[in-house]
C-alpha positions in Angstrom: -49.4 -106.5 94.7 -45.9 -104.8 95.3 -42.5 -105.9 96.2 -40.6 -104.1 99.5 -37.3 -102.6 97.6 -34.7 -101.9 100.2 -31.4 -101.0 100.0 -29.3 -102.0 103.1 -26.5 -99.8 102.9 -28.8 -96.5 102.9 -31.9 -97.7 104.0 -33.8 -96.5 101.3 -37.3 -98.2 100.8 -39.5 -98.0 98.0 -42.4 -100.2 96.7 -42.0 -101.6 93.4 -45.0 -102.8 91.2 -45.1 -105.5 88.5 -45.6 -103.0 85.9 -42.2 -101.3 86.5 -40.9 -104.6 84.5 -41.2 -103.9 80.9 -42.7 -107.2 79.2 -39.8 -107.4 76.7 -37.4 -107.4 79.8 -39.2 -110.9 81.3 -37.6 -113.6 79.3 -34.1 -112.2 79.1 -33.8 -111.8 82.9 -35.6 -115.0 83.4 -33.1 -117.2 81.1 -30.2 -114.9 82.7 -31.5 -115.9 86.4 -31.7 -119.6 85.1 -28.5 -119.6 83.9 -26.9 -118.1 87.1 -28.5 -120.7 89.3 -26.2 -123.0 87.5 -22.9 -121.0 87.3 -21.7 -117.9 87.3 -23.1 -116.0 84.1 -22.2 -113.0 82.2 -24.9 -110.0 82.0 -25.3 -109.3 78.4 -25.0 -105.5 77.4 -22.9 -104.4 80.8 -19.8 -102.8 79.8 -17.6 -103.1 81.6 -18.3 -106.9 82.0 -20.3 -108.0 85.1 -21.7 -111.5 86.1 -24.4 -112.7 87.9 -24.0 -115.6 90.5 -27.4 -117.1 92.2 -28.6 -119.7 94.6 -31.8 -120.4 95.9 -33.3 -121.8 99.3 -36.9 -122.8 99.8 -38.6 -119.5 98.4 -35.6 -117.1 98.8 -32.9 -116.3 96.2 -29.4 -114.9 96.9 -27.7 -113.1 94.1 -24.4 -111.4 93.7 -23.5 -109.2 90.6 -19.7 -108.9 90.3 -17.6 -106.6 88.1 -14.5 -106.4 86.6 -11.7 -108.5 88.6 -14.6 -110.7 89.9 -15.1 -108.0 92.6 -18.6 -108.1 94.1 -20.7 -104.7 93.5 -23.9 -106.0 95.0 -25.6 -108.8 96.9 -29.1 -109.2 96.1 -31.7 -111.0 98.6 -35.6 -112.2 97.5 -37.9 -113.2 99.7 -41.2 -114.7 98.4 -42.1 -116.2 101.6 -41.8 -115.4 105.4 -40.4 -119.7 105.6 -37.3 -118.1 104.6 -37.4 -114.0 104.7 -36.4 -113.5 108.0 -33.3 -115.9 108.0 -32.4 -114.4 104.9 -32.8 -110.8 106.3 -30.6 -111.6 109.1 -28.2 -113.5 106.7 -27.9 -110.2 104.8 -27.2 -108.2 107.9 -24.3 -110.0 108.9 -20.9 -108.2 109.0 -22.8 -104.8 110.3 -22.2 -101.5 108.7 -25.7 -101.4 107.3 -28.3 -98.5 107.8 -31.2 -101.1 108.6 -31.3 -103.6 111.3 -31.1 -107.2 111.3 -34.6 -107.3 113.5 -36.6 -105.1 111.4 -37.6 -107.5 108.7 -40.1 -106.1 106.3 -43.2 -108.0 105.3 -42.8 -110.5 102.6 -42.2 -110.0 99.4 -39.3 -108.3 99.6 -36.0 -107.4 97.5 -32.9 -106.2 99.7 -29.7 -104.9 97.9 -26.4 -104.7 100.1 -23.8 -102.8 98.3 -20.4 -104.3 98.2 -16.9 -102.7 98.3 -16.7 -103.3 94.4 -19.3 -100.4 93.9 -16.9 -97.8 95.0 -14.2 -99.3 92.6 -16.8 -99.4 89.6 -19.3 -96.6 90.4 -20.2 -96.6 86.6 -22.6 -99.6 87.3 -24.4 -97.8 89.7 -27.1 -96.3 87.3 -28.4 -99.7 86.3 -28.1 -101.9 89.2 -31.4 -100.5 91.0 -33.4 -101.5 88.2 -31.7 -104.8 87.7 -32.4 -105.6 91.4 -36.1 -105.1 90.9 -36.4 -106.8 87.6 -34.5 -110.1 89.2 -37.0 -109.8 92.2 -39.9 -109.5 90.3 -38.9 -112.5 88.0 -38.0 -114.5 91.1 -41.5 -113.9 92.6 -43.4 -114.6 89.6 -41.4 -117.9 89.0 -42.4 -119.0 92.5 -46.3 -117.8 92.1 -46.3 -120.3 89.0 -44.5 -122.9 90.7 -47.0 -122.5 93.8 -50.0 -122.4 91.3 
């Protein structure tokens, strides 16, 4: 199994396999996600400080990483199932200016990252965000799989 990891801003697509997430990463990212689903949560080990905010609907997740001054750096969408995937994909494309198209929904499961204006002000965060997006996506997909049995 793999996840389609798409950067909406550039159109870059890659396949991510579960084994890309180190075993020691699962618990901290799972705990971070659980906390972020309740309230804005600091992301440990990131300097300058960043926070994660997340919301879930059906089998889809939307998360935003914000940097200093609460400026959004990236919005991450994760679709575990087509039931919510197409609508989430279209939602991530609102406002335009992306290299991908709202009509071209990848097959689920997928993770889509939309770079926000704050990344231009804090480019020092670009080096870890791609890995973080994949880790968050895999934690969400596994969480969904376990809940579904």
